[in-house]
Structures are given as structure tokens and as C-alpha cells.
N, C-alpha and C positions, 0 to 999 in steps of 0.2 A: 669395377666389380660387377656391373651389369652384364658385361660381355661374358663374364665367367658364369653366369647364371644360365646361359644358353648352352653350355658345352654339353655335348651328347653323353648321356649315362649319368648325369649328376641331377640329383633330385631337388634342386633349388627351384622353389615354385615361382614362376615368372608371369603367369597368366592370370593374376587377379586384378581386381578393379584398381585404377590409377591410385586412389588415396592409400591403398595398402601397399602398393609398390613403394610409396614414400617411406613407410614404416619399416619396409624390408631393406632400404638402401643403408649401407654402412655409414656413409659420410654424412648424409643430410639428416639422419634420424633425430627427431626431437628439436630440430632448428628450422627457423624460417630463412631460407637462402637469401633473400633480399636484405633482411634486418641485421642478420648476424655474420660476423666474420671471424674466422679463427685468428686469435690474438698473435699467434706466431707468424702469421702471414706478413706482417709489417717488417719483420726481420728476415724474411725469406726462409723461415724455417718450415720444413715440409710438416703437414699434419700427420699424426701418428697413423690415421686411417689411410693416408695416401701411401705412407711407407708400406703399410700392410698390403694395400692393393698392389703396388709396384712388386713386391715380393712374390705375391700371388700370381700376377701376371707373368713374371719370369719363370716360376714353375709351371704354369700352363704352357708357355711357349716350349719349354724343355720337354713337356709331355708330348705336345703335338709333333715335335721333331722325331720322337721315337714312334715307329710304325704300330708296334703292337705291345701294349703294357700288359703285364699279367694281371690277373684279378687282385693279387696280393698288392701290387704296386698302386693300383687304382684306388683301393681301399685305403692304403697308407696316405696317399696324397689327398684324398677327399677328407680323411679323418683329421689330418693336419690343419686344412681349412676350417673344419667345423670347430676345432678346439680354439683356433684363432678367433673365430666368431664368438665363442663362449666367453672370451677374454680371461684374464687372471685376476682373481680377486678373492672374495670371502670364502667361497667353496674350497679353493686350493689351500688357503691358509688353514682352514679347519682341518682339512686332511693332512696337512704338514704337521700340526700339532699332535694328532692322534697316531700318525706313523712314526713321528719322532719319538714318542713315548715307547713305541715298540722296539725302536732302534737303541733307545736308552737302556731297555730291558736287557738287550743283548750285550751291551757294554758291561752292565752291573754284573751279568753272569759271569764274565771273565775275571772279575775281582772278587766275587763271593768267597771261593774257596781259599784264595791267597791271604784274605784278611782274617777269615775264620779259623784257618789252620792252626796258628800258634796256640789258641785256646782249644780248639777241637782235639788237637793230639793229646792234650793233658787230660781231657774228658774221656777219651776213648783209648788211651794208652797206645798210640800208634807209633809203629817202627818207622824207620827212614824210608824203607822200601813202601810201605802202606801210604806214607805222606806224599811220595812222588806219584803214586798210582792215582791217588785222589786228585791231585793237580791235573793229571793228563785225562782223567775219565771225562771231565767236562768238555774238553776240546774233542775228544772221541765222539761224545754224544753229538756236539755241535756239528761235527764232520758229517755223521750219518743224517742228522736232521736237515742240514742244508741241501743234501742230494734228494732226500725223500720229499721234503716240502717243496722244493724248487720244482721238481718233476710234477708233483701232484697240482701245483698252481696253475701249470699250463693246461691241465686237463679238467680239473674240478672248479677252479676259480681262485682268483687272488685273495678276496676277502674271506671266503669260507676257510681256505687253508690257513690263513693267518689266525682266524679266530680259534681253530682246532689246535693249532701249534702253541699259541699263547696259554690256552686253557690247560693243555698238557704240562707246560712249564710252571704255571701257577699252582697246580695240584701237586706236582711233584716237588717243588720247592717247599711248600706247606708241610707235606708229610716228611721231607728230609729234615726239617727243623725239629721234628719230634723224634726222629729215628734215634735210638739209643746205642745201637751196635754199628760196628764199621761196615759191616756187610750190607745192612739195610741203608745206611747213610749213602754209601757210594752207589748203591741201586738207584736210589731216588735222584741223586745228583746226575747220574747218567741220563735218566728220562727227562729231567729238567733241561739238560743240555740238548737232547734230541728235540724237544719242544722249541727252545729258543733259537735252535739252528736255522729254522725256517724264517725267522725275523728278517735278516739282511737280504737274501735273495727276493723275497716277496715284496718287502717295503720299497726297494729301489724300482722294481718292475712295476709295481702298483701305481706309485707316485708319478713315475715317468709318462704313464698313459694319460695323464690329466694335464700335462705340460706342453705348451707350444714350443716350437724349435728354438726360438730366440731367448726363452726363459729356462730351457732345460738344464743347461750346464750350471747356471748360477743357483738355480732353486735345489737341484740335486745335492749342490755342494752345502748349501745352508743346512739341508737335512742332516749332513755328516756331522754337524755341530753337536747333535743329540749324542753322539758316541762319546764326545767330550764331557758332555754335561752328566752322562752316566758314570764315568769316571771320578768326576768331582763329587756327585751324589754318594757313590759308594765309599769313598775316601772319607767324606765328612761324617756319614752316620756310622761308619766304622770306629771313627775317632769318638764319636759322641755316645756310642752304645756299649762296644766291647769292653772297655776298660771298667765299665760300671758293673762290678762283679756281683753287686747286690741285686740287680735286676734279673731275678730268676727265682725258681723255687725248686723243691726236690719233694718227691713222695717215696720216702723210705730210701733205701740205697739203690734200688733198680732204676728209678726214674729221675733223672737230673734235667733241669731246664735252666741253663745258664745264659748269661748275657749275649754270648755269641749266637745262641740259637734265636733270640730276639732279633739280632743283626740279620740272620737269614731270612727271618719272616719279612722284615721291613724292606728287604731287597726285592720282594716280589711285587711291591706297589706300583712300580711303572708298567709292568705287564698287566696288572689288574685295571689301571687306569686306561692303557691302551685298549684292552678288551672292552671296556664300557664304551669308550669312544667309537670303536668299530661297529657297534650296534646301530649307530645312527649314520654310518657311511654307506654308500652303494658300492656294488661291484664295478670293477673296471669295465667300461663300455666297449674298449677295444677287445677284451677277452671275450665278451658276449658277441661282438660282431664276427670274431674268429669261428665262433661256435654256432653262427647263423641264428643268433637270437636278437634279430633286428629291433622288434618292438620294445624289448626291455632296455636295449642299448639306447634307442631314440628317447625313451622317457628319462633315463638318466642324464643324457646330454642336455636335454631341455632343462632338467632340474639344475644342472651346473650353469647353463646360460642364465636362467632367470635369477639364480641366487646372486650370481656376480654383478649382473646389470641393475638389480634391485638395490643391491648394497652401494652401487656407485650412483644412485639417484637417477637412473634412467629405466624406470620399470616399463616404459612403453616399448622399449626394444622387443621385437618379435623374433622368436627362433624359426627360421625360415626354411629349415631342412625338413623334406618330406619323405625322402628315399635315400638310404644309405647303401652302397655297394657291399654286398656280403659274399665271401668265397664260398663255393660249394665245399660241404664237408661231410665226410661219411662217418667220422669218429664219434660223433654224438650219438649215432645209432647204437652204440654198445650199451647205453642206459636201457635201451628197449629190449635188449636180448634176453629171451626167456622170462620176459615180465609176466607172463601168464601161465608159464609152466613150472613144475616142480614146487618144492617147499619154499618158504621165505629164506631159509638158510642156504639152500641150493642156488637160489637166485643171487643171494649176496656173495657166495663164493665165486659164481661165474662172473659177476661184475667186478669183484675184486681182481681176480686173476686177469681179466681183460685190461683193467686199469693198469696193473702192473706191467702188462706186455706193451701197452701204449706208451707208458712212460719210458721204459727201457728203450723202445724203438725210437722214441723222441730224442732220448740222450745219445743214442747211437747216430742219429742223423746230424749231431754236431760235428761229427767226423767225416761227412760227405764232402766231396771234392770243393765245392763251393765255400764251405766253412772251415775246412780242416786246418789251413795255415792260421787263420784268425784264432782258432780255438787253442792250438799248440802255442801259438805265441803268447795269448793271454794266460794260459796255465803257467808258462814259465814265468810270466811276470808277477802274477800273484803269488807264486810260490817263493821266488826270491825275496819279494818285498815281506812276506809274512815270516819267513825263515829268519830274516835279519831283525825284523822289527820285534817278534815275540821272543826271539832268542836273547836280544839285548834287554827286553823288558823284564825277563827272569834274572839276567846276569847282573843288571845294575843293582837291584836290592840285595842279591846274594853276595855281590863283592862288597857292599857296604856293611852287611852282617859279618862277613869275613874280616873286614878291617877292624870292626868293633871287637870281634872276638880276639884278633891278634894284639889289640891294644889291652884288652882285659888280661890276656895271658901274660903280657909284658910285665904287668903289675903284680904277679902272683908272689906271695910270701913263702919262703921254704924254711922249715924248721928241721934241723938235723939232731937226732939222738937226744931229744929233750926227755926229762924224767919228771913226771907229775904224780905225787901222792896225795890222797886224801883231799883232792880239790873239787869244789863244786862249780862246774861250768854253768853260769847262768846268762851267758851273752852270746850273741850269734857269731858264727864262724863263716867267713866268706873268702874265696879266692886264695886258699892255703894248700900247701903240701906238707905233710909231717912224714919224715923219713927215720925209721929206726927208733922210734919213741917208746916209752914205757909208761903206761897209765895204770896206776895201782890204786884200788879202793876210790875211785873218782866217780862223781855223779854228773851226768849231762841231762838236765831237766828243762823242759819247756823252752827249747831253743831251735833256732833255724840254722840249717848248714847249706850253704850254697857254693858249688864248685870246690869241694873239700875232698882231699885224697890222703888216706893213711897208708903208707907202704912200709911193709916189713916191721909192723909195730906189734907190741904186746899189750893186751887189755886183760887186766886181772882184777877179779872181784868189783867190776864196775856196774853201774846202773844207768840205763838209757830210759828216759820217759819223755812222752809228748814231744817227739822229734818231727820237724818238717824239714824235708830235705830235697835238694835239686841238684843233679849231677855231682852226687857224693858216693865215693867208693872206697871200700877197704881191700887192699891187694896184698896177698902173701902175709896176712896178719895171723897172730895166735891170740885166740879169744878164750879166756878161761873163767869159769864161774861168774859169768856176766849175764845180766837180766835186761831184755829189751821189752818194754811195756808200752803199747799205744804208740808205736813209732811206724814210719813208712819205709824202714830199712828191711826190705825183704830180700829173698836169696840172691837175686840178680846183683845186688850191691856188694856182695862178698865174692871176690875172685880169688881162687887158690888160697882160702883162708883154712886155718885148722880150728875147729870148734871143740872145745872140751868143757862138758857140764855147762852148756850155755842154753838159756831158755828164751823163747819169744811168746809173748802174750798180746792178744789183740792187735796184731799186725795190721796196719792200715793199707788196704789195697787201693788202687785207683790214682791215676796220674794227675788228676785235677787238684791234688794237694800240692803240686809243685808251685813255686812263685810265678807271679806274673812277670813277664819280661818288661822291662822298662823301656827297651828300645822299639817295642812295638809301634809306639806313637810316631817314631821316626819313619817307619816304613808307610804309615798312612800318609805322612807329610810329603814323602818322596812321590807316592802315587798321586796325591792331590796336585803337587807342582807340576809333575809330568802331564797331567790331564789339562791343567791351566795353560801350560806353555804351548798347547796346540792352538789356542785362540787366535793369535796373530796369523799363524799360517792358514788356519781355516777361513779367516775374514779375506785374506789376500787371494787364496785360491777361488773363493766364490766369486769375487769381484772381476778377477782375471780369467776365469775359466772359458768364457765365451770369447774373450779378447784375444788371448794368446793361443788358445786351442788345447785340447786334451793331450796331444802327443808331447808338445814342449813341456807342459805342465809335469806329466809323468816323468819323462827322461830327464828334464832338469832337476826335479825334486830328488829323484833317486840318486843321481850323480852327486849333488851337493851333499846329500845324506851320507854317501859313501865318504865323502871328503871329511865330514864331521866326525866319523868314527876315528879318524887318525889324531884327533885332538886328543884322544884317550892315552896316547903315548906320552904326551907332554906332562901331565900332572896327574896324580892319582891319590889325592886326599878324598875323604868322605864328601867335602863341599864340592870339589871339582867334579866327582862322579855325578852329583845331583845336577850340576850346572850342565855337563854334556849331555846328560839324559834329557833335560828340558830342550836343549838346542836340537838334539836328534829328533825328538818328538814333534817339535815345532816345524822343523824343515820337512820331515817325512810325510806329515799329514797332507800336504798338497798332492803327493803321489797317490795316497790312498783315495782322496776325492776324485782325481782324475781317473784312476783305475775303476772306480765304481760307476762313474758317468759313462766311460766308453764301454763297459761291459753291457750296460743297458742299450746303448745305442748301436752296437755291432750286430745284434741278432734280431731276426724277425719276431714279432708278437707271440707266434705260436711256440717259439723256442726260448724265448727271453729268460723266463724264470728258471727253466731247466738248465740253461747255460750258466746263469748266475749261480744256481745251486751247486752245479758241478765244479765251477771255479772256486766257489767259497769253500767247498769240501776240500779242494787242493790246498787252499790257504789254511784251513784248520790242520790238515795233515803236515804242512810246512811248520805250523806253530807248535805241534807235538814234537817233531824232530829238532826244531831249532832250540826250544826250551830244554830238551833233554840233553843235547850235545854241548850246548853253552854252560849248562849248570855243572856238567862233569869237569870242566876246566877251572872252576872256582878254586882258588888257593893253589892251583898248579901253575898256571901261565895265563897272562892276559893277551899274549901275542895271537894265539890261535883264534879265539872268538873275534878279535878285531879284524884280522885278516879274512876270516870267513864271512863276516857280515860285510866287509867292504867289497869282497869279490862277488858276492851275491847281488849286491845292489848295483854295481858297475855293470854286470852282466845283464840284470833286468832292465836298467836305465838304457842301455844301448839298444837292446831289443825293442823297447818301446818305441823307439824312433822309427822303427820299421812298420808300426801299425798304420792303418789308414785313418786320416783325419775325419771326424764325423760331426763336427760342430754344425755344418751346413746341411746335414743329412736329414731327411724326413724320418721320423721314427717308422721303421717297417713293421 
């Protein structure tokens, strides 16, 4: 390592007094050479520092073989050496926890609407179209957010953008829990999505810039574990909070705050925790060096070095870097533009417009000749993976609901031509169809009606009071001299009916009066199991990411996942669907991890977050298309969704094998 210190252009201080030189040496630091021997030497095991020195010497040799390295490449090589010297320890693990919480917040965001919807639709009287739109609006927000924050992070800073993005998410999530109308709720969920959309692109770019080459694949894969933890957290608190209908309050009829709103609030906790943690974390030094902020970057790298070695019990290690190569950059000058002319607002407008232009220019550069092929391949791989994964993620629970509905329908009781006079109905009616009945002088008082239908029936001199109903309709009926008092049977429940001398008093409006769905708990369980099934795949992919490489990991996982989809043809009970979902999630997670690692490694630091943002936006677009297309086939055919997901995964898996392997590549 001493030879390395003399290489021209590298600011490793070498001309200090002899005793300091010892302190600067990697191998001998804190040891007396004569007295101590590395214990592994007896077994012929090389010292970790020797391995590091050999790797560094190999890179140095490769460098000298190239006549002229660009400034960018020189910085990348030197930065890798500095990060190696800083070691991997307490600092990286602290950052890992903070960024993990931000990633967890992104995962939770994907589940919030799905879990809250069954209760929210009753609270807000949502139609099927409105429910569908609410599900898609979050992904729409995340799609825009990924592109906006990814692009901004390369120009303004990783940490700063992540703080702003998470703040927007927290504020919008908080406001959405209090929003009473559909319009305001969907508006705040859109902004919540835009905020959290920045999480994935920034988190991976930010964390990768503190990792040395041989740790990168493994530790970025461990970070993916938080996505799984987010799913488990959301399922668990949904199960714990939403069915507790008493956990809420109302102020008159206008302001209702039910348990599902408490759930929406609690879902913001990971983002709040990540925000607090980020206050104690520094900016990425690699970003600062790209923007010629040498001194700030040096201070942060020294902080990383000292934190790690102090925690390892070697506080005497000295940070030996004095000068770091910084590329010449003109882009930072945009902050100085018109800083002394015009009003504050005019200066802000000029800076904003300039920033937007720079972000768009940076995004366009991803399609420059040297990056075009990689960008197109990655876009297709992200798209095919997300299309299948999110499509099936919606399709599995929808199919379970459909099977439950079919089973429920099969148990329906049908009554033909019954005639009931002077009878007091004081028991609940459920899953019944009454055809051609006559009800004369009957009373229906204080009962619940669930999935009840009266067809071509006559009601004469009847009295309905305190009725709670769900999925109950009167079709082609004649209703004479009948009173409806304090019921929720309003106009929409009567289809092609003839009303003669019939009165409605105190009709209860509001869908929150409908019954709680008992099978909601099953949906939480399915999501919980789907998230938990990811654990083995996550551990295996993290341990083998650096051993077998990113390309084989992505290609293999996608092709095996494609095979898993064919199991759906074999058996199709509720239990089988849950089992196949768990298998699919467990296998496909390795591909997700590989895709996220290689996206970080393929692009230079100045374009990394922008590229990740663009590709993640592509992923969210695929999620919107996949979930919409797959949901439309529920109850019609299972062949199309299975073949679509299989074809997409095979296509993406084969293309992944065409990507360059990046595990031995210095982070550019």
C-alpha cells in the first residue's frame, strides 16, 4: 500500500515523520511488528488487509495500463480506495437503519389504500370506478415522484431531496386521514405518493455511495429486506386497528374519524422515523465531489472513517487522505445566476427553471450512445418484472374474494311465491332471494338485511323501521301504503318498483352503515404471508449476490418465477392461491434485489439517481397497467393473466442475461 501512496495525482500524504508513517500504514497500524503476528498466518490464511492491498494493486496496475483516464474514472478509483480505508462498520449500519425506514415507508404506501379501501368505501360511498381510481392514484403519484426526486437528487443532493420528499409524504398522509370527501382524500393520497416516490431511487443511490465494492451487492440486498418488513408492518397494524370500529369519533354527521383513518395515520410512522434519523446523517460525499465541494466531502469521509475505526476499538487509525480528485463542473454555477439582481421571487424562478432544464438534460443523457442500450434493457426488465409482480399482487386477493363470493352465492336460499300476513320480522335476513312473494300487513323492525333481494313481490300496509342493510335490493316490486322509518333503504335500492302511497321518514344516508366484511381479515393474512414468504429469498439473494453475480440472479429468478406461475393451472382453491402467491413472492424477490443493485452500478454518480428515478417510474407505470389489466380478468378467465405474467417474466429474464456484469466494477 505504500507504493500506492506515491502514485501521481493521489493526495495520500507520504512525507511526514517516520512515526506518523507507521500510523498511516494499513497493515501495521496499532501493532508492534516484532511481537504480534496475525493468527491466520499459521494456517496460511491471508490477512484481510493483504487481500485489500492485493485488490488495490490490481486496480492500480489496470489503471497504469490505460494511457489516459478521464477525471471521472480517476475520481471513481480514488473514491473506492478511500471507502475501503474507511472500512464498513457502525456508520454504514446507522445509515442502513435510517434508509431502511425510508424504504419501509415506500412499501407501506403500496398497502395503505388496499387495506383501508373496504372501510373507506363505506365511509365515502365510493363507486367501483372511484375505488379503482383510488388504487391507481397512489402509483400515479409514485411514478411522478420517482422521476422528479430522482432527477433532483443528482442536482440538489441525496439527503436534502429525501428529507423534502419524506416531509411531503408525512404531511399529505396526515391530511388524508382527516379528509372527509373523496376528492380531498384522493388529492392528498396523490401528493403522499409523489412524496414517497422519491424514496426508492434516492435510498439505493445514497447508500451505495458509502459501500465498498465487495460489500455493495450484499448490503444493498439486505436493505431490500425493509420492503418486506414494510409489508408485514402494514398487514399487522391493519389487522390490529381497522376491525376495531370503536377506535374513532364523530363530530356531528359531517366529520367522521373511524378506525381506518387511525390506520392511515399509523402508516406514516416509518416515514417520520426516517425523517428524524436523516437529521443526523451527512450528505453523500460522492455527490459533493461531483459538485466540486471538496472540503465538505473530505470532512464527511473523515467522519465515516473515525466512526467506524473507533467502534472497532482502533481509534488511533489516522485518516490519511489530504486531497481528493474533483471533476471540473460548471453546473453548480446555476445557483449563482442572478443572485444579486431582481427580486427574491425572480431569482427563485430563474433558479427553478434552470434546475428543471438541468434535470431534463441529465435524464436525456441516459439515452446518449454510451448508455442507450443499458437504459433500454433496464427499462424493459423493470417493466416486465413490475407488470407481472404487481399484476399478480392484485389478482391473487381479487381471485380469493371472487372464490369466496362464488361460494357464498352457491349457498343462497331462494323462496318462490311465499305469502306472509301480519307477521313481525324480528330476525336478520341473509343471502336470500324472494321471488313473487306477497307481504301484507307485516312489520320489519330493528333487523339487518345482508345480500337480500326481493323480485316481483308485493308489499302492502307494511312497516319498516331501524333497518341496516348491505347489498339489498327490491326489483320490479309493487309497494303500497307502506312506511319506511329510519332505514338505509334509499332510492337506489328500489329498481323498477311501483310506489303507491308510500312514505320515507329519516332515511339514513351514508355507506358506513353497511356491515363489516368478515373476510377482510383474510386479506390481511394473505398480504402478511406474501410479505413473510419473501424472507428466505431475501436472505439467499443477499448471501449470493456477490458470489454468483447480478445477471444470473436476475435472469434465474425471473425464469423460475415464470415457471411458478404455471402452478396456478394445477390447483385453484383459496389455500392453493395463497400457497402459489407465497412461492411466487419468495422466488421473485431475488430478481428485484438484483435489478436494484445493478441499476445503481450501471450508471455514473452524476446520473445514478436520475436513472434510478426514470426506471422506477417505468416500474410504477407497469404496476398501473398490470393491476388494471389483471383485475379485469377476475371471474372471466385465469388463462390470460397467467400467460401474460409468464410471457413478461421470460422476456425480462432472457434480456437480463444480456446485461453487463457489474460486481467487480468500481462505482463510477
